[in-house]
Backbone as XML, in Angstrom:
<?xml version="1.0"?>
<chain id="A" units="angstrom">
  <residue number="1" name="MET">
    <atom name="N" x="-9.795" y="-24.383" z="-20.743"/>
    <atom name="CA" x="-11.083" y="-24.949" z="-21.100"/>
    <atom name="C" x="-12.154" y="-24.372" z="-20.183"/>
  </residue>
  <residue number="2" name="ASN">
    <atom name="N" x="-13.190" y="-23.833" z="-20.765"/>
    <atom name="CA" x="-14.297" y="-23.291" z="-19.997"/>
    <atom name="C" x="-15.366" y="-24.359" z="-19.816"/>
  </residue>
  <residue number="3" name="THR">
    <atom name="N" x="-15.780" y="-24.547" z="-18.579"/>
    <atom name="CA" x="-16.847" y="-25.481" z="-18.279"/>
    <atom name="C" x="-18.158" y="-24.721" z="-18.273"/>
  </residue>
  <residue number="4" name="ILE">
    <atom name="N" x="-19.155" y="-25.277" z="-18.953"/>
    <atom name="CA" x="-20.456" y="-24.615" z="-19.044"/>
    <atom name="C" x="-21.421" y="-25.315" z="-18.104"/>
  </residue>
  <residue number="5" name="TYR">
    <atom name="N" x="-22.111" y="-24.517" z="-17.305"/>
    <atom name="CA" x="-23.062" y="-25.027" z="-16.330"/>
    <atom name="C" x="-24.471" y="-24.537" z="-16.631"/>
  </residue>
  <residue number="6" name="ASN">
    <atom name="N" x="-25.447" y="-25.297" z="-16.181"/>
    <atom name="CA" x="-26.834" y="-24.862" z="-16.107"/>
    <atom name="C" x="-27.158" y="-24.682" z="-14.636"/>
  </residue>
  <residue number="7" name="THR">
    <atom name="N" x="-27.902" y="-23.652" z="-14.323"/>
    <atom name="CA" x="-28.421" y="-23.518" z="-12.967"/>
    <atom name="C" x="-29.839" y="-24.057" z="-12.980"/>
  </residue>
  <residue number="8" name="ILE">
    <atom name="N" x="-30.044" y="-25.131" z="-12.205"/>
    <atom name="CA" x="-31.367" y="-25.733" z="-12.069"/>
    <atom name="C" x="-31.783" y="-25.630" z="-10.608"/>
  </residue>
  <residue number="9" name="PHE">
    <atom name="N" x="-32.999" y="-25.998" z="-10.320"/>
    <atom name="CA" x="-33.492" y="-25.946" z="-8.952"/>
    <atom name="C" x="-33.919" y="-27.344" z="-8.524"/>
  </residue>
  <residue number="10" name="ILE">
    <atom name="N" x="-33.274" y="-27.853" z="-7.473"/>
    <atom name="CA" x="-33.575" y="-29.176" z="-6.938"/>
    <atom name="C" x="-34.267" y="-28.988" z="-5.599"/>
  </residue>
  <residue number="11" name="ASN">
    <atom name="N" x="-35.509" y="-29.424" z="-5.517"/>
    <atom name="CA" x="-36.320" y="-29.236" z="-4.309"/>
    <atom name="C" x="-36.248" y="-27.791" z="-3.813"/>
  </residue>
  <residue number="12" name="GLY">
    <atom name="N" x="-36.288" y="-26.862" z="-4.765"/>
    <atom name="CA" x="-36.320" y="-25.437" z="-4.443"/>
    <atom name="C" x="-34.974" y="-24.780" z="-4.248"/>
  </residue>
  <residue number="13" name="GLN">
    <atom name="N" x="-33.882" y="-25.538" z="-4.260"/>
    <atom name="CA" x="-32.546" y="-24.995" z="-4.037"/>
    <atom name="C" x="-31.776" y="-24.913" z="-5.356"/>
  </residue>
  <residue number="14" name="ALA">
    <atom name="N" x="-31.111" y="-23.777" z="-5.598"/>
    <atom name="CA" x="-30.314" y="-23.609" z="-6.814"/>
    <atom name="C" x="-29.150" y="-24.599" z="-6.808"/>
  </residue>
  <residue number="15" name="PHE">
    <atom name="N" x="-28.853" y="-25.157" z="-7.969"/>
    <atom name="CA" x="-27.776" y="-26.129" z="-8.122"/>
    <atom name="C" x="-27.163" y="-25.936" z="-9.503"/>
  </residue>
  <residue number="16" name="ASN">
    <atom name="N" x="-25.845" y="-25.841" z="-9.577"/>
    <atom name="CA" x="-25.149" y="-25.742" z="-10.855"/>
    <atom name="C" x="-24.713" y="-27.135" z="-11.287"/>
  </residue>
  <residue number="17" name="CYS">
    <atom name="N" x="-25.151" y="-27.546" z="-12.477"/>
    <atom name="CA" x="-24.750" y="-28.845" z="-13.007"/>
    <atom name="C" x="-24.124" y="-28.648" z="-14.377"/>
  </residue>
  <residue number="18" name="TYR">
    <atom name="N" x="-23.299" y="-29.615" z="-14.767"/>
    <atom name="CA" x="-22.704" y="-29.560" z="-16.101"/>
    <atom name="C" x="-23.795" y="-29.568" z="-17.152"/>
  </residue>
  <residue number="19" name="ILE">
    <atom name="N" x="-23.569" y="-28.868" z="-18.236"/>
    <atom name="CA" x="-24.578" y="-28.724" z="-19.280"/>
    <atom name="C" x="-24.944" y="-30.069" z="-19.917"/>
  </residue>
  <residue number="20" name="ASP">
    <atom name="N" x="-24.017" y="-31.045" z="-19.892"/>
    <atom name="CA" x="-24.292" y="-32.345" z="-20.515"/>
    <atom name="C" x="-24.667" y="-33.422" z="-19.490"/>
  </residue>
  <residue number="21" name="MET">
    <atom name="N" x="-24.996" y="-33.018" z="-18.265"/>
    <atom name="CA" x="-25.348" y="-33.962" z="-17.209"/>
    <atom name="C" x="-26.795" y="-34.422" z="-17.374"/>
  </residue>
  <residue number="22" name="SER">
    <atom name="N" x="-26.991" y="-35.737" z="-17.383"/>
    <atom name="CA" x="-28.353" y="-36.272" z="-17.464"/>
    <atom name="C" x="-28.954" y="-36.339" z="-16.059"/>
  </residue>
  <residue number="23" name="LEU">
    <atom name="N" x="-30.233" y="-36.582" z="-16.011"/>
    <atom name="CA" x="-30.903" y="-36.750" z="-14.725"/>
    <atom name="C" x="-30.287" y="-37.922" z="-13.966"/>
  </residue>
  <residue number="24" name="LYS">
    <atom name="N" x="-29.995" y="-39.005" z="-14.659"/>
    <atom name="CA" x="-29.370" y="-40.163" z="-14.013"/>
    <atom name="C" x="-28.005" y="-39.794" z="-13.433"/>
  </residue>
  <residue number="25" name="ASP">
    <atom name="N" x="-27.199" y="-39.042" z="-14.188"/>
    <atom name="CA" x="-25.897" y="-38.590" z="-13.692"/>
    <atom name="C" x="-26.066" y="-37.754" z="-12.423"/>
  </residue>
  <residue number="26" name="LEU">
    <atom name="N" x="-27.037" y="-36.866" z="-12.448"/>
    <atom name="CA" x="-27.295" y="-35.996" z="-11.300"/>
    <atom name="C" x="-27.690" y="-36.811" z="-10.072"/>
  </residue>
  <residue number="27" name="LEU">
    <atom name="N" x="-28.578" y="-37.761" z="-10.255"/>
    <atom name="CA" x="-29.035" y="-38.572" z="-9.131"/>
    <atom name="C" x="-27.901" y="-39.410" z="-8.543"/>
  </residue>
  <residue number="28" name="HIS">
    <atom name="N" x="-27.029" y="-39.931" z="-9.406"/>
    <atom name="CA" x="-25.858" y="-40.660" z="-8.910"/>
    <atom name="C" x="-24.924" y="-39.718" z="-8.162"/>
  </residue>
  <residue number="29" name="TYR">
    <atom name="N" x="-24.692" y="-38.537" z="-8.711"/>
    <atom name="CA" x="-23.831" y="-37.552" z="-8.054"/>
    <atom name="C" x="-24.358" y="-37.202" z="-6.663"/>
  </residue>
  <residue number="30" name="LEU">
    <atom name="N" x="-25.670" y="-37.073" z="-6.544"/>
    <atom name="CA" x="-26.286" y="-36.734" z="-5.261"/>
    <atom name="C" x="-26.491" y="-37.966" z="-4.367"/>
  </residue>
  <residue number="31" name="GLU">
    <atom name="N" x="-26.075" y="-39.129" z="-4.854"/>
    <atom name="CA" x="-26.093" y="-40.388" z="-4.100"/>
    <atom name="C" x="-27.492" y="-40.862" z="-3.709"/>
  </residue>
  <residue number="32" name="PHE">
    <atom name="N" x="-28.445" y="-40.717" z="-4.634"/>
    <atom name="CA" x="-29.786" y="-41.240" z="-4.421"/>
    <atom name="C" x="-29.847" y="-42.695" z="-4.859"/>
  </residue>
  <residue number="33" name="GLU">
    <atom name="N" x="-30.623" y="-43.493" z="-4.151"/>
    <atom name="CA" x="-30.910" y="-44.870" z="-4.542"/>
    <atom name="C" x="-32.032" y="-44.799" z="-5.583"/>
  </residue>
  <residue number="34" name="LEU">
    <atom name="N" x="-31.725" y="-45.134" z="-6.814"/>
    <atom name="CA" x="-32.664" y="-44.923" z="-7.918"/>
    <atom name="C" x="-33.949" y="-45.726" z="-7.790"/>
  </residue>
  <residue number="35" name="ASN">
    <atom name="N" x="-33.920" y="-46.820" z="-7.059"/>
    <atom name="CA" x="-35.114" y="-47.656" z="-6.917"/>
    <atom name="C" x="-36.057" y="-47.184" z="-5.823"/>
  </residue>
  <residue number="36" name="SER">
    <atom name="N" x="-35.681" y="-46.139" z="-5.092"/>
    <atom name="CA" x="-36.532" y="-45.710" z="-3.979"/>
    <atom name="C" x="-36.844" y="-44.212" z="-4.025"/>
  </residue>
  <residue number="37" name="ILE">
    <atom name="N" x="-36.947" y="-43.673" z="-5.253"/>
    <atom name="CA" x="-37.280" y="-42.254" z="-5.400"/>
    <atom name="C" x="-38.327" y="-42.066" z="-6.492"/>
  </residue>
  <residue number="38" name="ILE">
    <atom name="N" x="-38.987" y="-40.928" z="-6.408"/>
    <atom name="CA" x="-39.868" y="-40.448" z="-7.479"/>
    <atom name="C" x="-39.307" y="-39.089" z="-7.880"/>
  </residue>
  <residue number="39" name="VAL">
    <atom name="N" x="-39.205" y="-38.860" z="-9.188"/>
    <atom name="CA" x="-38.610" y="-37.621" z="-9.678"/>
    <atom name="C" x="-39.604" y="-36.893" z="-10.577"/>
  </residue>
  <residue number="40" name="GLU">
    <atom name="N" x="-39.743" y="-35.609" z="-10.305"/>
    <atom name="CA" x="-40.560" y="-34.728" z="-11.138"/>
    <atom name="C" x="-39.617" y="-33.718" z="-11.781"/>
  </residue>
  <residue number="41" name="HIS">
    <atom name="N" x="-39.700" y="-33.590" z="-13.097"/>
    <atom name="CA" x="-38.883" y="-32.635" z="-13.844"/>
    <atom name="C" x="-39.824" y="-31.683" z="-14.567"/>
  </residue>
  <residue number="42" name="ASN">
    <atom name="N" x="-39.760" y="-30.410" z="-14.198"/>
    <atom name="CA" x="-40.640" y="-29.395" z="-14.800"/>
    <atom name="C" x="-42.112" y="-29.821" z="-14.757"/>
  </residue>
  <residue number="43" name="ASN">
    <atom name="N" x="-42.544" y="-30.272" z="-13.578"/>
    <atom name="CA" x="-43.937" y="-30.635" z="-13.296"/>
    <atom name="C" x="-44.412" y="-31.922" z="-13.965"/>
  </residue>
  <residue number="44" name="SER">
    <atom name="N" x="-43.494" y="-32.748" z="-14.467"/>
    <atom name="CA" x="-43.855" y="-34.043" z="-15.047"/>
    <atom name="C" x="-43.081" y="-35.145" z="-14.333"/>
  </residue>
  <residue number="45" name="ILE">
    <atom name="N" x="-43.790" y="-36.204" z="-13.951"/>
    <atom name="CA" x="-43.144" y="-37.358" z="-13.334"/>
    <atom name="C" x="-42.306" y="-38.062" z="-14.403"/>
  </residue>
  <residue number="46" name="ILE">
    <atom name="N" x="-41.061" y="-38.385" z="-14.061"/>
    <atom name="CA" x="-40.159" y="-39.050" z="-14.993"/>
    <atom name="C" x="-39.980" y="-40.505" z="-14.557"/>
  </residue>
  <residue number="47" name="HIS">
    <atom name="N" x="-40.272" y="-41.437" z="-15.457"/>
    <atom name="CA" x="-40.086" y="-42.859" z="-15.172"/>
    <atom name="C" x="-38.586" y="-43.155" z="-15.137"/>
  </residue>
  <residue number="48" name="SER">
    <atom name="N" x="-38.187" y="-44.075" z="-14.304"/>
    <atom name="CA" x="-36.760" y="-44.380" z="-14.126"/>
    <atom name="C" x="-36.075" y="-44.804" z="-15.428"/>
  </residue>
  <residue number="49" name="THR">
    <atom name="N" x="-36.819" y="-45.361" z="-16.375"/>
    <atom name="CA" x="-36.212" y="-45.747" z="-17.653"/>
    <atom name="C" x="-35.839" y="-44.525" z="-18.499"/>
  </residue>
  <residue number="50" name="GLU">
    <atom name="N" x="-36.333" y="-43.359" z="-18.130"/>
    <atom name="CA" x="-36.047" y="-42.123" z="-18.867"/>
    <atom name="C" x="-34.977" y="-41.262" z="-18.199"/>
  </residue>
  <residue number="51" name="PHE">
    <atom name="N" x="-34.457" y="-41.691" z="-17.039"/>
    <atom name="CA" x="-33.472" y="-40.884" z="-16.307"/>
    <atom name="C" x="-32.250" y="-40.555" z="-17.161"/>
  </residue>
  <residue number="52" name="ASP">
    <atom name="N" x="-31.756" y="-41.529" z="-17.922"/>
    <atom name="CA" x="-30.541" y="-41.293" z="-18.707"/>
    <atom name="C" x="-30.811" y="-40.531" z="-20.012"/>
  </residue>
  <residue number="53" name="LYS">
    <atom name="N" x="-32.082" y="-40.312" z="-20.344"/>
    <atom name="CA" x="-32.452" y="-39.590" z="-21.566"/>
    <atom name="C" x="-32.944" y="-38.173" z="-21.266"/>
  </residue>
  <residue number="54" name="THR">
    <atom name="N" x="-32.974" y="-37.814" z="-19.970"/>
    <atom name="CA" x="-33.498" y="-36.514" z="-19.566"/>
    <atom name="C" x="-32.339" y="-35.578" z="-19.259"/>
  </residue>
  <residue number="55" name="PHE">
    <atom name="N" x="-32.308" y="-34.444" z="-19.961"/>
    <atom name="CA" x="-31.257" y="-33.447" z="-19.779"/>
    <atom name="C" x="-31.891" y="-32.122" z="-19.378"/>
  </residue>
  <residue number="56" name="PHE">
    <atom name="N" x="-31.076" y="-31.199" z="-18.893"/>
    <atom name="CA" x="-31.590" y="-29.963" z="-18.304"/>
    <atom name="C" x="-31.296" y="-28.739" z="-19.153"/>
  </residue>
  <residue number="57" name="LYS">
    <atom name="N" x="-32.188" y="-27.767" z="-19.007"/>
    <atom name="CA" x="-31.968" y="-26.415" z="-19.507"/>
    <atom name="C" x="-31.893" y="-25.514" z="-18.281"/>
  </residue>
  <residue number="58" name="SER">
    <atom name="N" x="-31.295" y="-24.381" z="-18.435"/>
    <atom name="CA" x="-31.189" y="-23.432" z="-17.329"/>
    <atom name="C" x="-32.577" y="-23.111" z="-16.772"/>
  </residue>
  <residue number="59" name="GLN">
    <atom name="N" x="-32.681" y="-23.073" z="-15.460"/>
    <atom name="CA" x="-33.897" y="-22.749" z="-14.715"/>
    <atom name="C" x="-34.896" y="-23.899" z="-14.621"/>
  </residue>
  <residue number="60" name="ASP">
    <atom name="N" x="-34.532" y="-25.105" z="-15.097"/>
    <atom name="CA" x="-35.407" y="-26.262" z="-14.923"/>
    <atom name="C" x="-35.607" y="-26.551" z="-13.443"/>
  </residue>
  <residue number="61" name="THR">
    <atom name="N" x="-36.713" y="-27.202" z="-13.123"/>
    <atom name="CA" x="-36.973" y="-27.590" z="-11.742"/>
    <atom name="C" x="-37.020" y="-29.111" z="-11.628"/>
  </residue>
  <residue number="62" name="VAL">
    <atom name="N" x="-36.463" y="-29.606" z="-10.532"/>
    <atom name="CA" x="-36.446" y="-31.035" z="-10.243"/>
    <atom name="C" x="-36.905" y="-31.199" z="-8.805"/>
  </residue>
  <residue number="63" name="GLU">
    <atom name="N" x="-37.885" y="-32.061" z="-8.608"/>
    <atom name="CA" x="-38.331" y="-32.412" z="-7.268"/>
    <atom name="C" x="-38.041" y="-33.893" z="-7.080"/>
  </residue>
  <residue number="64" name="ILE">
    <atom name="N" x="-37.363" y="-34.218" z="-5.998"/>
    <atom name="CA" x="-36.996" y="-35.606" z="-5.708"/>
    <atom name="C" x="-37.657" y="-36.001" z="-4.397"/>
  </residue>
  <residue number="65" name="ILE">
    <atom name="N" x="-38.439" y="-37.065" z="-4.464"/>
    <atom name="CA" x="-39.140" y="-37.574" z="-3.285"/>
    <atom name="C" x="-38.596" y="-38.968" z="-2.992"/>
  </residue>
  <residue number="66" name="THR">
    <atom name="N" x="-38.133" y="-39.163" z="-1.764"/>
    <atom name="CA" x="-37.613" y="-40.454" z="-1.338"/>
    <atom name="C" x="-38.740" y="-41.286" z="-0.746"/>
  </residue>
  <residue number="67" name="ILE">
    <atom name="N" x="-38.859" y="-42.523" z="-1.208"/>
    <atom name="CA" x="-39.875" y="-43.450" z="-0.703"/>
    <atom name="C" x="-39.280" y="-44.192" z="0.484"/>
  </residue>
  <residue number="68" name="VAL">
    <atom name="N" x="-39.993" y="-44.159" z="1.597"/>
    <atom name="CA" x="-39.536" y="-44.831" z="2.812"/>
    <atom name="C" x="-40.573" y="-45.869" z="3.201"/>
  </residue>
  <residue number="69" name="GLY">
    <atom name="N" x="-40.131" y="-47.101" z="3.354"/>
    <atom name="CA" x="-41.041" y="-48.161" z="3.773"/>
    <atom name="C" x="-40.985" y="-48.362" z="5.277"/>
  </residue>
  <residue number="70" name="GLY">
    <atom name="N" x="-41.968" y="-48.984" z="5.766"/>
    <atom name="CA" x="-41.998" y="-49.252" z="7.197"/>
    <atom name="C" x="-43.361" y="-49.806" z="7.585"/>
  </residue>
  <residue number="71" name="GLY">
    <atom name="N" x="-43.488" y="-50.035" z="8.840"/>
    <atom name="CA" x="-44.788" y="-50.571" z="9.239"/>
    <atom name="C" x="-45.012" y="-50.483" z="10.709"/>
  </residue>
</chain>
């Protein structure tokens, strides 16, 4: 069985992900806390309700920003 990958760029770094991996799957794989991040996919901010509906094409870009609270 041949596994098909897409090469995407996460915060500027190349990353190979499964072709059927959603943004939500990717974020879980990378162990991000979904309630404390902002995600941009191909220059568009993605709302957390759309994470499981967002899929990748080769060469897509993803920027992940972690929100840190404090005072």
